[in-house]
C-alpha positions in Angstrom: -7.7 4.2 -12.1 -10.7 3.2 -9.3 -9.3 0.1 -8.0 -8.9 -1.4 -4.9 -4.7 -1.8 -5.1 -3.1 -4.7 -3.7 -6.2 -6.9 -2.3 -7.6 -9.9 -3.5 -10.9 -11.9 -3.4 -10.9 -15.5 -2.4 -13.8 -17.8 -1.3 -15.6 -14.7 -1.0 -13.5 -12.6 1.1 -10.8 -9.9 0.8 -7.5 -10.2 2.3 -3.8 -8.4 2.2 -1.6 -9.4 -0.3 1.9 -9.2 0.7 4.9 -8.8 -1.7 8.0 -11.0 -1.0 11.2 -9.6 -1.5 12.4 -11.6 -4.3 9.3 -10.0 -6.4 10.5 -6.6 -5.3 14.0 -7.5 -6.5 12.8 -8.9 -9.8 10.6 -5.6 -10.4 13.8 -3.4 -9.5 16.2 -5.4 -11.6 18.5 -2.9 -13.5 18.7 -5.2 -16.5 15.1 -4.3 -17.0 14.7 -2.1 -20.3 13.3 1.3 -19.9 10.5 0.9 -22.2 9.2 -2.1 -19.7 9.8 0.0 -16.4 7.8 2.9 -18.0 4.7 0.8 -17.7 5.0 -0.4 -14.4 2.8 2.1 -13.3 -0.1 0.9 -15.1 0.7 -2.7 -14.7 1.4 -2.9 -11.0 3.6 -6.0 -11.9 4.7 -6.4 -8.2 1.3 -7.4 -6.6 0.2 -9.1 -9.7 3.5 -11.6 -9.5 2.8 -12.1 -5.9 -0.6 -13.0 -6.4 0.5 -15.6 -8.8 2.3 -17.1 -6.1 5.5 -17.5 -8.4 8.7 -18.0 -6.7 12.5 -19.2 -7.1 12.9 -22.8 -8.5 9.6 -22.5 -10.3 8.9 -23.9 -13.7 6.7 -21.4 -16.1 5.0 -21.3 -18.7 4.0 -18.0 -20.3 1.4 -18.0 -23.0 2.1 -15.4 -26.1 4.2 -13.4 -23.9 4.5 -10.3 -26.6 7.7 -8.5 -26.3 8.6 -10.2 -23.0 7.6 -7.7 -20.2 6.4 -10.3 -17.8 8.9 -12.9 -19.2 11.8 -10.6 -18.1 10.4 -10.4 -14.1 9.3 -14.1 -14.2 13.0 -14.9 -15.3 14.4 -12.7 -12.4 11.8 -13.9 -9.8 12.4 -18.1 -10.7 16.3 -17.5 -11.2 18.8 -19.7 -12.1 17.2 -23.1 -10.5 13.8 -22.0 -12.2 12.8 -22.2 -16.0 10.5 -19.9 -18.0 9.0 -21.4 -21.2 7.7 -18.5 -23.7 5.1 -20.1 -25.7 4.5 -18.6 -29.0 2.6 -19.1 -31.9 4.1 -19.4 -35.4 4.0 -16.9 -38.2 0.7 -17.0 -39.6 0.9 -17.7 -43.6 -1.6 -14.7 -44.3 0.2 -12.3 -41.8 1.1 -8.8 -43.1 4.5 -8.5 -44.5 5.4 -6.2 -41.7 4.1 -8.1 -38.8 6.7 -9.5 -36.5 7.5 -13.2 -36.3 6.1 -14.0 -32.7 9.5 -16.0 -31.9 11.5 -12.9 -33.4 10.1 -10.5 -31.0 11.7 -12.3 -28.2 15.2 -12.5 -30.0 16.4 -9.6 -27.6 15.4 -11.4 -24.6 16.6 -14.9 -25.5 20.2 -13.7 -26.8 20.6 -12.0 -23.5 22.6 -13.9 -20.9 20.9 -12.3 -17.8 17.7 -14.3 -19.0 19.7 -17.7 -19.8 16.8 -19.4 -18.2 14.5 -18.7 -20.5 13.3 -20.8 -23.6 10.8 -20.2 -26.6 8.4 -22.8 -27.5 6.8 -22.6 -30.8 3.4 -24.3 -30.7 -0.2 -23.6 -32.7 -2.9 -23.2 -29.8 -4.6 -25.9 -31.2 -2.0 -28.3 -30.9 -0.4 -26.7 -27.7 2.3 -28.6 -26.4 3.7 -27.5 -23.0 6.4 -29.3 -20.6 4.8 -31.2 -17.9 5.4 -30.6 -14.2 4.7 -26.8 -14.1 4.2 -24.4 -11.4 2.6 -21.9 -13.3 1.3 -21.3 -16.3 0.8 -17.3 -16.8 -1.5 -15.7 -19.6 -1.9 -11.8 -19.9 -4.1 -9.9 -21.8 -4.7 -12.4 -24.6 -6.7 -15.2 -23.3 -9.6 -13.5 -25.1 -7.5 -14.0 -28.4 -7.9 -18.0 -27.9 -11.6 -17.4 -28.4 -10.4 -15.8 -32.1 -8.4 -18.7 -33.3 -10.2 -20.5 -36.0 -11.6 -23.8 -34.8 -10.0 -23.7 -31.5 -11.9 -25.4 -28.5 -10.8 -23.4 -25.7 -12.0 -25.6 -23.0 -9.9 -28.4 -24.4 -7.2 -25.9 -24.7 -7.2 -25.5 -21.0 -7.2 -29.0 -20.1 -4.0 -29.1 -22.0 -2.9 -26.5 -19.4 -4.4 -28.6 -16.5 -2.2 -31.6 -17.9 0.8 -29.5 -17.8 0.7 -28.5 -14.5 1.4 -30.3 -11.6 -1.1 -30.9 -8.9 -1.5 -27.8 -7.0 -0.1 -25.8 -9.9 -1.7 -22.6 -10.6 -3.1 -20.7 -13.9 -3.2 -17.4 -13.9 -5.4 -15.3 -16.3 -5.2 -11.6 -16.9 -7.3 -9.7 -19.3 -9.4 -6.7 -20.6 -12.8 -7.0 -19.0 -15.8 -7.0 -21.1 -19.5 -5.8 -20.3 -21.4 -8.5 -17.6 -23.1 -10.9 -19.5 -21.5 -10.4 -22.8 -19.3 -13.3 -22.7 -17.0 -14.0 -25.9 -19.3 -11.4 -27.8 -16.5 -8.5 -27.9 -13.3 -11.0 -27.8 -12.3 -9.9 -31.6 -13.9 -6.7 -31.9 -12.9 -4.7 -28.8 -10.3 -7.5 -27.7 -12.2 -8.0 -24.3 -13.9 -10.6 -22.6 -16.5 -11.0 -19.9 -14.8 -12.3 -16.5 -17.5 -14.6 -15.6 -17.4 -16.2 -18.9 -13.8 -17.0 -18.0 -14.3 -18.1 -14.6 -16.8 -20.6 -15.8 -15.0 -21.9 -19.1 -11.8 -22.5 -17.0 -13.5 -24.3 -14.0 -15.4 -26.3 -16.8 -11.7 -27.9 -17.8 -11.3 -29.1 -14.1 -9.7 -26.0 -12.7 -10.4 -24.7 -9.0 -11.5 -20.8 -8.9 -9.0 -19.7 -5.8 -9.4 -15.6 -5.8 -9.6 -12.5 -8.2 -7.1 -9.9 -7.8 -8.5 -6.3 -7.8 -5.4 -4.6 -8.7 -6.1 -3.7 -12.5 -9.7 -3.1 -12.0 -11.1 0.4 -13.2 -14.6 1.1 -12.3 -14.6 4.2 -14.7 -13.9 2.1 -17.7 -17.5 1.7 -19.4 -16.5 -1.6 -21.4 -17.5 -0.2 -24.5 -14.4 1.0 -26.5 -11.6 -1.0 -28.2 -8.5 -1.6 -25.5 -6.4 0.1 -28.2 -8.4 3.3 -28.0 -6.2 6.2 -26.7 -8.8 7.4 -24.2 -8.6 4.0 -22.4 -5.2 2.0 -23.6 -3.2 1.4 -20.5 -6.3 1.9 -18.2 -8.9 -0.7 -19.1 -10.4 -2.2 -16.4 -8.4 -5.7 -16.3 -9.3 -8.9 -14.3 -6.8 -11.2 -12.7 -7.9 -14.8 -11.8 -5.8 -17.2 -10.1 -7.0 -21.2 -11.1 -5.6 -24.1 -9.3 -5.2 -27.7 -10.4 -6.6 -30.0 -7.5 -4.0 -31.6 -5.6 
């Protein structure tokens, strides 16, 4: 992966990114399943978590957490005085019979006392309901999917995220990059999205763009393949943007 690991650009400059001890402890947590730790080499969780600024005691909402890879890590970082809300959509009526229920996918995690600070919220994206006073809202590899939801006004969705955050709170958006200038063309086909279109959309909702991590960038990705293509899966060019709610 041709990427500048461990640096981020903010206000036009690049700065070294340090990794707090509590973040390293979370990544090294022996309770993490092997299926998660085997992915660490591709996902660089310590640097990604550090870039978000998440810390012990924080109140965090993770949007569409999948199987809980980052949910477990966020839970370990925020600790017993913090809280992680895993926000999942309800099962679609037209979903295939063998498609997993989004909330059920997290059952092994939420039934484990090691993750007692994790709660699941079932909420339609079009009717997003989040607790208020959050320190961080996190979404990984699924912002593009918000553009594939029928009748979802994504700017209004982002405004609801803004309302849920405390002043100075962070909105962390990580996703697969599409070709420059493609905007939202590839969200349903390649499952990619134009980083600049995301930046424009989120800032139009009232957020301040604060920086971008380069740890998951891959200059060798031509941006023309579906992210599930075996030739690129796990190694796509990905952007990580940090937006902040004005104080």
